[in-house]
Every structure is written in structure tokens, then in C-alpha cells.
C-alpha positions, -999 to 999 in steps of 0.1 A, spaced: -5 269 -477 20 264 -507 28 301 -509 31 308 -475 67 305 -458 75 280 -437 78 301 -405 39 316 -410 26 277 -409 -2 272 -381 5 252 -350 -6 218 -357 7 197 -333 1 202 -291 29 218 -277 41 193 -247 58 200 -217 83 167 -203 89 162 -163 117 137 -153 135 123 -120 145 93 -109 142 74 -78 175 51 -78 170 15 -68 131 20 -67 105 -7 -87 83 7 -112 54 -2 -84 75 19 -58 79 50 -84 43 52 -96 33 51 -57 55 77 -44 67 99 -70 40 96 -98 9 98 -77 22 128 -60 35 151 -90 5 141 -113 -19 153 -86 -6 185 -85 -1 186 -120 -38 173 -132 -55 204 -139 -26 227 -150 -47 255 -168 -46 245 -209 -35 213 -205 -56 186 -217 -40 156 -213 -7 138 -188 13 109 -198 35 94 -174 54 65 -175 74 49 -139 101 24 -156 113 -10 -134 153 16 -136 135 38 -112 131 65 -143 98 85 -145 85 107 -176 56 124 -172 47 145 -204 21 171 -202 3 184 -232 -19 214 -240 -40 228 -265 -24 240 -295 -17 278 -295 -11 276 -257 18 302 -248 43 275 -234 65 299 -214 38 301 -192 25 270 -187 59 260 -181 59 281 -151 28 266 -143 41 228 -144 72 241 -126 47 255 -94 30 226 -93 59 201 -91 77 222 -65 43 218 -46 47 183 -46 84 179 -39 76 177 0 56 141 -5 85 128 -25 109 102 -11 142 121 1 165 104 -28 141 121 -54 140 154 -39 179 152 -30 187 147 -67 153 168 -80 129 171 -106 131 181 -141 110 201 -159 111 211 -193 97 222 -229 94 194 -250 90 201 -291 73 176 -312 71 180 -351 51 162 -376 76 147 -403 54 132 -426 19 127 -432 4 97 -454 -28 90 -464 -34 57 -479 -65 47 -506 -70 19 -532 -75 34 -569 -95 8 -578 -112 0 -545 -96 -33 -543 -87 -32 -510 -113 -11 -480 -106 15 -460 -101 -10 -431 -82 -36 -446 -58 -3 -457 -60 11 -418 -51 -28 -408 -21 -34 -430 -6 3 -425 -10 -5 -383 10 -37 -384 35 -22 -404 36 8 -380 33 -3 -348 61 -32 -355 90 2 -352 107 9 -324 95 42 -311 60 42 -328 34 49 -306 -5 44 -312 -28 73 -304 -61 77 -312 -69 114 -327 -100 138 -316 -115 128 -351 -117 94 -340 -88 82 -366 -58 67 -355 -27 85 -357 13 73 -351 38 89 -335 76 81 -345 96 94 -317 129 105 -331 163 103 -309 188 133 -317 
């Protein structure tokens, strides 16, 4: 890969689409029951999606991230998710319908990849994993996810 131009590197990060809206004055439980459930029932199973991740905030906010398999054509997937959200609109509370639901492509990129090891075998892989976990998860904006390989993956959100 050292001889490939950056533009030719293979895609290794699954593409995502984010669905967001706000229900002014609603609690997290109300948002989950009246906004999240109808939208997620429609979006679940969209062609090429591999998982959904959502949050309902106590400020009335709602965010759904739909993750697709690597190599998925995101423009087509965006249309499919938008159609699914449109199907759920009639079931949403009037204030949410009035303000609308945003559906957009979100690009995530790997910024850094590290590997820890002990030259003299003084530290086990388990120790190094736990030490790095404690360090990384103490940082704001860092999420711990389980990779399909079974190894932990840390996702660090950077704000523009």
C-alpha cells in the first residue's frame, strides 16, 4: 500500500447515514416512544444496512445512525433511508412533523490506528488492552465498540 496514491486506498470504514430531529419539550422516554420507534421500525432492514444506533436526549433530540456494509453505494442508501423516514412521518408527533426530520450522509474516517505490544513480554496482551481502554474511554467523545474480529475498537468523534 505504500506505493498506492491515497485516492486508491480501499474503503475500510463502513459508510453511515444519520437521521436527526427534535421534539421540543419532550423527555428522552417520550422521544424514544413517539419518535424513535416509528422511525426505526421503518428504517430497520433497509437494503445494505448492518446495524442501527440511536440516542434520545432529555432535551428532545433524536439521532439515528444507520451503518452500511463497506462498499455500499451511499447515494442509493440515502434514498432508501429517506423513503423509510417519509413512511414514518404520519406516525410522528405534530411538532416533529412540522419541523421535519433530517437525513444526511455522514463520513467517518480512521484518523489513527495503533498497536500495543511488549518487547520483553513483561506485559500481557490483556494488561495492555485494559490499560489502553482505561486511557481512551476516559476521553470525551470516545466510544468503545466491538469489532467483528472480537477486538475492541475505539471511535473518537472529532468536531469540525
